C-alpha positions as CSV (number, residue, x, y, z in Angstrom):
1,M,-79.6,-21.7,-24.5
2,R,-78.2,-18.6,-23.3
3,E,-77.1,-20.5,-20.1
4,Q,-75.3,-23.4,-22.1
5,L,-73.1,-20.4,-24.3
6,Y,-72.5,-18.9,-21.1
7,A,-70.9,-21.7,-19.2
8,W,-69.0,-22.0,-22.5
9,K,-67.8,-18.7,-22.6
10,Y,-66.9,-19.0,-19.0
11,E,-64.6,-22.4,-19.2
12,K,-62.9,-21.1,-22.0
13,L,-62.5,-17.9,-20.6
14,A,-61.2,-20.0,-17.3
15,E,-58.8,-21.8,-19.0
16,K,-57.1,-18.4,-20.8
17,V,-56.5,-16.7,-17.5
18,S,-55.6,-19.8,-15.7
19,Q,-52.4,-20.1,-18.1
20,E,-52.0,-16.5,-17.7
21,L,-52.2,-16.7,-13.9
22,K,-49.4,-19.3,-13.7
23,K,-46.7,-17.4,-15.9
24,R,-47.2,-14.6,-13.4
25,G,-45.9,-17.5,-10.4
26,F,-50.1,-17.6,-9.2
27,E,-50.6,-21.2,-8.6
28,T,-54.1,-21.5,-10.3
29,W,-57.3,-24.5,-10.1
30,V,-60.2,-23.9,-12.5
31,V,-63.6,-25.1,-10.9
32,K,-67.2,-25.8,-12.1
33,S,-69.3,-26.2,-8.9
34,K,-70.1,-24.9,-5.0
35,E,-68.9,-28.8,-4.7
36,E,-65.9,-28.7,-6.4
37,L,-64.8,-25.0,-5.0
38,L,-65.4,-26.5,-1.6
39,K,-63.5,-29.7,-1.7
40,T,-60.8,-27.6,-3.3
41,V,-60.3,-25.2,-0.6
42,D,-60.8,-28.1,2.1
43,E,-57.8,-30.1,0.5
44,L,-55.7,-26.3,0.6
45,I,-55.9,-26.1,3.9
46,T,-54.1,-28.1,6.3
47,P,-56.4,-29.0,9.6
48,N,-55.5,-27.2,13.3
49,S,-53.9,-24.3,10.8
50,T,-54.6,-20.9,11.7
51,V,-57.1,-19.3,8.7
52,A,-58.6,-15.8,8.5
53,V,-60.6,-14.2,5.9
54,G,-60.7,-10.7,4.0
55,G,-64.7,-9.4,3.7
56,S,-66.2,-11.3,1.2
57,V,-69.9,-11.6,-1.0
58,S,-68.1,-14.5,-2.5
59,L,-67.0,-16.4,0.5
60,Q,-70.1,-15.8,2.2
61,E,-72.0,-17.6,-1.1
62,T,-69.9,-20.3,-1.5
63,G,-70.2,-21.9,2.2
64,I,-66.5,-21.6,2.5
65,L,-67.1,-19.9,6.0
66,E,-69.5,-22.4,6.9
67,L,-66.3,-25.1,6.0
68,L,-64.0,-22.5,8.3
69,R,-66.3,-22.6,11.4
70,S,-66.7,-26.3,11.3
71,G,-64.0,-26.7,13.9
72,K,-61.5,-28.3,11.1
73,Y,-59.5,-25.0,11.8
74,N,-58.5,-22.0,13.8
75,F,-61.0,-19.7,12.4
76,L,-60.5,-15.8,13.1
77,D,-63.7,-14.9,12.8
78,R,-63.8,-11.4,11.4
79,Y,-67.6,-12.0,11.3
80,R,-68.5,-13.0,14.5
81,A,-66.2,-9.9,16.3
82,K,-68.6,-8.5,18.9
83,N,-67.4,-4.5,18.2
84,A,-65.2,-2.4,16.5
85,E,-62.1,-2.6,19.0
86,E,-63.1,-7.1,19.0
87,R,-62.5,-7.3,14.6
88,R,-59.5,-4.8,14.6
89,E,-57.6,-7.2,17.3
90,I,-59.0,-10.0,14.7
91,E,-57.9,-8.3,11.5
92,L,-54.3,-7.6,13.3
93,K,-53.6,-11.2,14.5
94,S,-54.6,-12.1,10.0
95,F,-51.2,-10.8,9.5
96,S,-49.5,-13.9,11.2
97,A,-52.4,-16.1,9.9
98,D,-51.2,-19.5,8.0
99,Y,-53.8,-18.9,5.5
100,F,-55.9,-15.8,4.0
101,L,-58.8,-15.8,2.3
102,C,-60.5,-13.6,-0.4
103,S,-61.7,-12.8,-3.3
104,A,-60.3,-10.0,-5.7
105,N,-62.3,-7.2,-7.3
106,A,-61.2,-8.3,-10.8
107,I,-58.3,-10.0,-12.5
108,T,-57.5,-8.8,-16.0
109,E,-56.7,-11.4,-18.9
110,D,-52.8,-11.1,-18.7
111,G,-53.2,-12.3,-15.1
112,K,-52.7,-9.4,-13.0
113,L,-55.2,-10.0,-9.5
114,V,-57.0,-6.3,-8.5
115,F,-58.0,-5.2,-5.3
116,L,-59.8,-2.1,-3.5
117,D,-60.3,-1.6,0.5
118,G,-62.0,0.5,2.6
119,N,-60.3,0.1,5.6
120,G,-57.1,-1.4,4.6
121,N,-56.6,-4.8,6.0
122,R,-57.2,-6.9,2.9
123,V,-54.8,-5.5,0.6
124,A,-52.3,-4.8,4.1
125,A,-52.9,-9.1,4.3
126,L,-51.9,-9.5,0.4
127,S,-49.1,-7.7,0.2
128,F,-47.1,-9.3,3.6
129,G,-48.4,-11.4,6.6
130,P,-50.0,-14.5,6.2
131,R,-48.2,-17.5,5.0
132,T,-50.3,-18.5,2.5
133,I,-53.0,-16.5,0.3
134,I,-56.2,-18.3,-1.6
135,I,-58.4,-16.5,-3.6
136,V,-61.6,-17.3,-4.9
137,A,-63.1,-15.4,-7.8
138,S,-65.6,-16.0,-10.5
139,V,-64.6,-15.4,-14.3
140,N,-67.4,-13.0,-14.1
141,K,-64.8,-10.7,-12.7
142,V,-62.2,-10.9,-15.6
143,V,-61.6,-8.0,-17.5
144,L,-59.5,-6.9,-20.3
145,S,-56.5,-4.6,-18.3
146,V,-56.3,-2.2,-15.0
147,Q,-58.2,0.8,-16.4
148,E,-61.2,-1.8,-16.8
149,A,-60.6,-3.6,-13.5
150,R,-61.0,0.5,-12.3
151,E,-63.8,1.1,-14.4
152,R,-65.8,-2.3,-12.6
153,I,-64.9,-1.3,-9.4
154,R,-66.7,1.8,-9.8
155,Y,-69.3,0.7,-11.5
156,I,-69.7,-2.2,-8.7
157,S,-68.7,-0.2,-5.5
158,P,-72.3,1.4,-5.4
159,M,-73.7,-2.0,-4.9
160,N,-71.1,-2.9,-2.2
161,C,-72.4,0.0,-0.6
162,K,-75.9,-0.7,-0.7
163,R,-75.1,-4.2,1.2
164,L,-73.3,-2.4,3.9
165,N,-76.2,0.3,4.4
166,L,-73.8,3.1,4.3
167,E,-74.5,6.6,3.7
168,T,-72.8,7.4,0.8
169,P,-74.0,9.7,-2.4
170,C,-73.3,6.8,-4.7
171,T,-76.5,4.7,-2.7
172,K,-78.6,7.6,-3.3
173,T,-77.4,8.1,-7.3
174,G,-76.9,4.5,-7.8
175,W,-72.7,5.4,-9.5
176,C,-70.1,6.3,-8.2
177,I,-68.5,10.3,-7.8
178,D,-65.8,9.7,-6.1
179,C,-66.7,11.2,-3.6
180,S,-65.2,12.5,0.0
181,S,-67.6,10.9,2.5
182,P,-66.4,9.8,5.6
183,M,-68.0,6.5,4.7
184,R,-66.4,6.1,1.7
185,I,-65.1,2.5,1.2
186,C,-62.8,3.1,-2.0
187,N,-59.7,3.5,-0.3
188,Y,-57.0,1.5,-1.2
189,F,-55.7,0.3,-4.5
190,L,-53.5,-2.4,-5.0
191,V,-52.3,-4.8,-8.3
192,V,-50.7,-7.7,-7.4
193,E,-48.6,-8.6,-10.7
194,T,-46.9,-11.8,-9.9
195,S,-45.7,-14.1,-7.0
196,Y,-42.5,-14.7,-8.1
197,R,-40.8,-13.6,-5.3
198,Q,-43.1,-15.4,-3.0
199,P,-43.4,-19.0,-4.8
200,G,-46.7,-20.8,-3.9
201,R,-48.3,-18.1,-1.8
202,F,-51.0,-17.1,-3.9
203,K,-53.0,-19.9,-4.7
204,V,-55.9,-18.8,-7.5
205,I,-59.4,-20.5,-7.6
206,L,-61.2,-19.5,-10.5
207,T,-64.7,-20.8,-10.9
208,T,-66.8,-20.8,-14.3
209,F,-70.0,-19.8,-12.1
210,E,-70.7,-16.5,-11.3
211,L,-69.9,-15.6,-7.7
212,G,-69.7,-12.3,-5.7
213,L,-70.2,-8.6,-7.5
């Protein structure tokens, strides 16, 4: 019963948020399974185009990275960089990619996309560069407001630091203390309000099943 109720709630929430995103100029899709998600991503990306990604648990756990590595695309694979300098070179090349895929840290009920970065490469690419941005995010990331998005990120950040094996205060306490650690990953905050100036650039795929953190 619990799973059925959450499935119903997430579908209704996805329908509502999808309409709000469209009002802000974001092209939007709602998908109900990983198979449907992969099919949608595959249909959105032109074969042989250059594709880049930002760091994302959601992309890793859905099979999207495997799709991008299939040979159909020129994939700038930051995950297979041999060292920090090579990864930086890949991230710089990402600004001229045809497609850039990532997830959002939160989405507000009125359709704003919220992101927080450690190095800033993802929010920089979102702001300018790649021709098309594809956001893959579950409705479990939907919040009421930008302020609530900040609170959600503060709640989630310690888990991301733990995942990355960082020695930040939050990996010891379990909660954010707004630290000054050199390993801090909460450095660049971006809210994408609309896509009016660049119609069609932002494509948001909402999943009715939970993804990421």
